[in-house]
Backbone as CSV, one residue per row, in Angstrom:
resi,resn,N_x,N_y,N_z,CA_x,CA_y,CA_z,C_x,C_y,C_z
1,UNK,4.633,3.187,11.998,4.379,2.940,10.591,3.064,2.194,10.436
2,UNK,2.377,2.502,9.327,1.192,1.738,8.957,1.446,1.093,7.600
3,UNK,0.720,-0.002,7.336,0.719,-0.637,6.022,-0.583,-0.254,5.329
4,UNK,-0.515,-0.039,4.029,-1.714,0.192,3.237,-1.687,-0.801,2.078
5,UNK,-2.602,-1.767,2.101,-2.685,-2.724,1.001,-3.529,-2.098,-0.109
6,UNK,-3.165,-2.394,-1.344,-3.880,-1.793,-2.471,-3.632,-0.303,-2.580
7,UNK,-2.506,0.145,-2.076,-2.217,1.576,-1.999,-1.869,2.244,-3.311
8,UNK,-1.710,1.486,-4.399,-1.444,2.093,-5.702,-2.718,2.231,-6.530
9,UNK,-3.833,1.767,-5.994,-5.121,1.942,-6.656,-5.662,3.339,-6.383
10,UNK,-6.783,3.665,-6.991,-7.350,5.009,-6.884,-7.660,5.393,-5.430
11,UNK,-8.412,4.566,-4.746,-8.820,4.900,-3.373,-7.626,4.819,-2.426
12,UNK,-6.842,3.757,-2.537,-5.688,3.587,-1.660,-4.679,4.708,-1.798
13,UNK,-4.383,5.106,-3.034,-3.401,6.176,-3.253,-3.898,7.497,-2.686
14,UNK,-5.178,7.780,-2.828,-5.720,9.013,-2.246,-5.626,8.980,-0.725
15,UNK,-5.885,7.822,-0.136,-5.724,7.695,1.310,-4.269,7.973,1.715
16,UNK,-3.313,7.387,0.990,-1.894,7.554,1.320,-1.488,9.022,1.227
17,UNK,-1.920,9.698,0.167,-1.606,11.130,0.028,-2.193,11.933,1.192
18,UNK,-3.446,11.654,1.534,-4.091,12.368,2.646,-3.402,12.064,3.973
19,UNK,-3.044,10.803,4.174,-2.368,10.400,5.415,-1.052,11.156,5.578
20,UNK,-0.241,11.144,4.540,1.075,11.783,4.647,0.980,13.303,4.731
21,UNK,-0.111,13.870,4.235,-0.310,15.314,4.366,-0.689,15.687,5.798
22,UNK,-1.293,14.735,6.522,-1.799,15.043,7.865,-0.981,14.450,9.003
23,UNK,-0.204,13.405,8.726,0.479,12.657,9.779,1.987,12.649,9.566
24,UNK,2.716,12.445,10.646,4.177,12.294,10.552,4.585,10.830,10.441
25,UNK,3.656,9.941,10.758,3.932,8.505,10.747,4.091,7.994,9.307
26,UNK,5.030,7.090,9.110,5.321,6.557,7.788,4.301,5.546,7.296
27,UNK,4.371,5.275,5.995,3.458,4.359,5.318,4.273,3.411,4.437
28,UNK,3.955,2.132,4.531,4.455,1.165,3.571,3.273,0.723,2.721
29,UNK,3.300,1.050,1.444,2.247,0.652,0.516,2.597,-0.723,-0.030
30,UNK,1.621,-1.606,0.011,1.768,-2.953,-0.541,0.751,-3.081,-1.671
31,UNK,1.234,-3.382,-2.870,0.325,-3.518,-4.009,0.898,-4.539,-4.981
32,UNK,0.024,-5.337,-5.565,0.416,-6.345,-6.550,0.650,-5.723,-7.931
33,UNK,0.120,-4.516,-8.129,0.232,-3.795,-9.401,-0.383,-4.582,-10.559
34,UNK,-1.637,-4.964,-10.369,-2.392,-5.569,-11.459,-3.042,-4.446,-12.264
35,UNK,-4.145,-4.735,-12.937,-4.831,-3.746,-13.778,-5.258,-2.495,-13.009
36,UNK,-5.509,-2.603,-11.716,-6.036,-1.466,-10.956,-4.956,-0.627,-10.274
37,UNK,-3.792,-1.207,-10.042,-2.722,-0.490,-9.363,-1.824,0.236,-10.351
38,UNK,-1.441,1.442,-9.996,-0.609,2.249,-10.892,0.348,3.087,-10.046
39,UNK,1.638,2.862,-10.224,2.622,3.618,-9.451,2.571,5.112,-9.731
40,UNK,2.035,5.512,-10.875,1.895,6.949,-11.156,1.007,7.627,-10.120
41,UNK,0.085,6.870,-9.512,-0.773,7.435,-8.467,0.026,7.856,-7.237
42,UNK,1.229,7.319,-7.100,2.073,7.598,-5.929,3.322,8.397,-6.290
43,UNK,3.436,8.813,-7.538,4.665,9.450,-8.035,5.075,10.671,-7.211
44,UNK,4.132,11.438,-6.735,4.440,12.635,-5.969,5.053,12.348,-4.605
45,UNK,5.058,11.092,-4.195,5.581,10.731,-2.871,7.018,10.230,-2.914
46,UNK,7.529,9.995,-4.095,8.922,9.534,-4.211,9.832,10.566,-3.562
47,UNK,10.752,10.113,-2.789,11.665,11.014,-2.090,11.211,11.369,-0.687
48,UNK,9.948,11.102,-0.345,9.469,11.345,1.022,9.980,10.192,1.893
49,UNK,10.773,10.479,2.908,11.342,9.404,3.722,10.299,8.610,4.510
50,UNK,9.086,9.122,4.609,8.015,8.408,5.315,7.307,7.407,4.426
51,UNK,7.628,7.391,3.131,6.932,6.552,2.151,7.820,5.402,1.681
52,UNK,7.257,4.209,1.657,7.947,3.042,1.103,6.929,2.218,0.316
53,UNK,7.415,1.453,-0.647,6.549,0.646,-1.503,7.095,-0.764,-1.623
54,UNK,6.189,-1.743,-1.590,6.555,-3.141,-1.823,5.562,-3.735,-2.813
55,UNK,6.075,-4.249,-3.934,5.206,-4.943,-4.882,5.057,-6.369,-4.390
56,UNK,3.847,-6.696,-3.991,3.618,-7.969,-3.308,2.156,-8.362,-3.432
57,UNK,1.905,-9.636,-3.625,0.557,-10.194,-3.576,0.268,-10.511,-2.112
58,UNK,-0.765,-9.913,-1.550,-1.059,-10.148,-0.131,-1.486,-11.586,0.147
59,UNK,-1.746,-12.370,-0.903,-2.047,-13.789,-0.719,-0.775,-14.614,-0.514
60,UNK,0.381,-14.008,-0.728,1.664,-14.668,-0.486,1.971,-14.538,1.006
61,UNK,1.538,-15.526,1.767,1.621,-15.459,3.227,3.048,-15.310,3.742
62,UNK,3.979,-16.015,3.129,5.370,-15.966,3.604,5.961,-14.579,3.397
63,UNK,5.744,-13.995,2.222,6.280,-12.660,1.940,5.630,-11.613,2.834
64,UNK,4.318,-11.740,3.038,3.618,-10.789,3.902,4.091,-10.933,5.350
65,UNK,4.276,-12.154,5.800,4.767,-12.377,7.167,6.152,-11.772,7.354
66,UNK,6.990,-11.873,6.326,8.336,-11.293,6.416,8.261,-9.777,6.551
67,UNK,7.374,-9.130,5.779,7.213,-7.674,5.900,6.679,-7.281,7.269
68,UNK,5.700,-8.037,7.761,5.140,-7.751,9.085,6.204,-7.887,10.168
69,UNK,7.017,-8.911,10.069,8.077,-9.134,11.045,9.140,-8.036,10.983
70,UNK,9.477,-7.620,9.782,10.529,-6.607,9.607,10.076,-5.222,10.067
71,UNK,8.850,-4.818,9.711,8.408,-3.440,9.952,7.501,-3.284,11.171
72,UNK,6.842,-4.353,11.601,5.956,-4.312,12.767,5.021,-3.100,12.745
73,UNK,4.128,-3.033,11.751,3.245,-1.869,11.633,2.285,-1.752,12.812
74,UNK,1.924,-0.512,13.110,0.947,-0.233,14.166,-0.465,-0.586,13.696
75,UNK,-0.697,-0.451,12.376,-2.026,-0.707,11.813,-1.877,-1.116,10.354
76,UNK,-2.907,-1.797,9.855,-2.985,-2.146,8.440,-4.313,-1.609,7.923
77,UNK,-4.236,-0.800,6.872,-5.436,-0.278,6.221,-5.560,-1.046,4.909
78,UNK,-6.678,-1.739,4.741,-6.822,-2.705,3.652,-7.721,-2.166,2.533
79,UNK,-7.102,-1.876,1.391,-7.837,-1.465,0.202,-7.678,-2.455,-0.945
80,UNK,-6.821,-3.464,-0.808,-6.578,-4.413,-1.898,-7.841,-5.218,-2.185
81,UNK,-8.234,-5.226,-3.444,-9.433,-5.963,-3.854,-9.463,-6.062,-5.368
82,UNK,-10.228,-6.998,-5.845,-10.527,-7.064,-7.273,-11.761,-6.200,-7.503
83,UNK,-11.680,-5.289,-8.442,-12.780,-4.337,-8.626,-13.874,-4.847,-9.552
84,UNK,-13.660,-5.970,-10.200,-14.665,-6.527,-11.100,-15.124,-7.872,-10.550
85,UNK,-16.417,-8.103,-10.557,-16.976,-9.322,-9.980,-16.384,-10.564,-10.628
86,UNK,-16.174,-10.539,-11.943,-15.644,-11.724,-12.606,-14.215,-12.044,-12.202
87,UNK,-13.504,-11.116,-11.585,-12.145,-11.361,-11.117,-12.107,-11.723,-9.638
88,UNK,-13.204,-11.534,-8.928,-13.241,-11.789,-7.477,-13.368,-13.266,-7.165
């Protein structure tokens, strides 16, 4: 399994769709679902047993550590970011 942070955003969701189209390995998408994240970007993946979603702020160290401990991902692909300078 891999983790994809910011996976409900435009770039992250496209990566997740491409990954699942090409790979058998599962994906856990982690997204805070702020202004840039939208679950509709991932709607076509509902029901795919390789896909899982967690609404989580990656700055929440305890929650992130719990997910890492539970799932032990092989890799983390990081797309989570603030897209506007005034929010960074």
